[in-house]
C-alpha positions in Angstrom: 64.3 -140.0 21.4 66.0 -143.1 23.0 69.2 -141.1 23.4 67.3 -138.5 25.5 65.7 -141.2 27.6 69.1 -142.9 28.1 70.7 -139.6 29.2 67.8 -138.9 31.6 68.1 -142.4 33.1 71.9 -142.1 33.5 71.5 -138.7 35.2 68.9 -140.0 37.6 71.1 -142.8 38.7 74.1 -140.6 39.1 72.2 -138.1 41.2 70.2 -140.6 43.3 70.7 -141.3 46.9 71.7 -144.8 48.1 68.2 -145.4 49.2 66.8 -144.3 45.8 69.2 -146.6 44.0 68.2 -149.5 46.2 64.6 -149.0 45.3 65.5 -148.6 41.6 67.2 -152.0 41.7 64.2 -153.6 43.3 61.9 -152.0 40.7 64.1 -153.3 37.9 64.2 -156.8 39.4 60.4 -156.7 39.7 60.0 -155.4 36.1 62.2 -158.2 34.7 60.5 -160.9 36.7 57.1 -159.7 35.3 58.5 -159.6 31.8 59.9 -163.1 32.2 56.5 -164.3 33.3 54.8 -162.7 30.3 57.5 -164.2 28.0 56.6 -167.6 29.3 52.9 -167.0 28.7 53.8 -166.0 25.1 56.2 -168.9 24.6 59.1 -166.5 24.1 61.8 -168.8 25.5 64.8 -166.6 24.6 63.3 -163.5 26.1 62.3 -165.4 29.2 65.9 -166.3 29.7 67.2 -162.8 29.1 64.7 -161.3 31.6 65.5 -163.9 34.2 69.2 -163.3 33.7 68.8 -159.6 34.2 66.7 -160.2 37.3 69.4 -162.5 38.7 72.2 -160.0 37.9 70.3 -157.5 40.1 69.8 -160.0 42.9 73.5 -160.9 42.8 74.4 -157.2 43.1 72.0 -156.7 46.0 73.5 -159.7 47.7 77.1 -158.5 47.1 76.3 -155.1 48.6 75.2 -156.6 52.0 77.5 -155.6 54.9 77.2 -158.5 57.3 79.3 -156.6 59.9 76.8 -153.8 60.1 73.6 -155.7 59.1 74.2 -158.7 61.3 71.3 -161.2 61.4 69.1 -159.0 59.1 71.7 -159.1 56.3 72.2 -162.8 56.7 68.4 -163.3 56.3 68.4 -161.0 53.3 71.2 -163.1 51.8 69.2 -166.2 52.4 66.2 -164.6 50.6 68.4 -163.6 47.7 69.8 -167.2 47.5 66.2 -168.5 47.4 65.4 -166.0 44.6 68.4 -167.1 42.6 67.6 -170.8 43.1 63.9 -170.4 42.4 64.4 -168.3 39.3 66.9 -170.8 38.0 64.4 -173.5 38.4 61.7 -171.4 36.7 64.1 -170.8 33.8 64.9 -174.5 33.4 61.3 -175.7 33.9 59.8 -172.8 32.0 57.4 -172.3 35.0 55.8 -168.9 35.6 54.4 -170.0 39.0 58.0 -170.3 40.3 58.6 -166.7 39.1 55.3 -165.7 40.8 56.9 -166.8 44.1 60.0 -164.7 43.3 57.8 -161.7 42.4 56.0 -162.1 45.8 59.3 -162.0 47.7 60.6 -159.1 45.6 57.4 -157.1 46.2 57.5 -157.8 49.9 61.1 -156.7 50.1 60.4 -153.6 48.0 57.5 -152.6 50.2 59.6 -153.1 53.4 62.5 -151.0 52.1 60.1 -148.3 50.9 58.5 -148.1 54.4 61.9 -148.2 56.2 63.2 -145.4 54.0 60.1 -143.3 54.8 60.6 -143.9 58.5 64.3 -142.9 58.3 63.4 -139.8 56.4 60.8 -138.8 58.9 63.3 -139.4 61.7 66.0 -137.4 60.1 63.6 -134.5 59.4 62.5 -134.5 63.1 66.1 -134.3 64.2 66.8 -131.4 61.8 63.6 -129.6 62.8 62.1 -129.9 59.3 58.5 -130.8 58.7 58.1 -134.1 56.7 55.5 -134.5 54.0 
């Protein structure tokens, strides 16, 4: 059964739009942050480190994908937020402090909500230009 799930997940990533991939990355970062917080509560130190590491890998990738020529000040501010997330999650990992991860989670959720809304607006705008009715 896991092979079928893996195949489905690979297919959904390969067929996803850039916007969908962005949201998937945020969802994965949020999931790993929550799992790290739960691992701290359960005193599962090894798992905490693994989940934080996965979350940080995603954040590094999001930061690396920023185009500062196109994004200007917004991309610089996003980069600063990603730096904050990396620093704070590193501190949470070293101090075994779930409250620091809660701060990371709050930022990730805010960014996810903002991107979700921006993508909806872009989609509506594109649909209006093409004459389609948006849902």
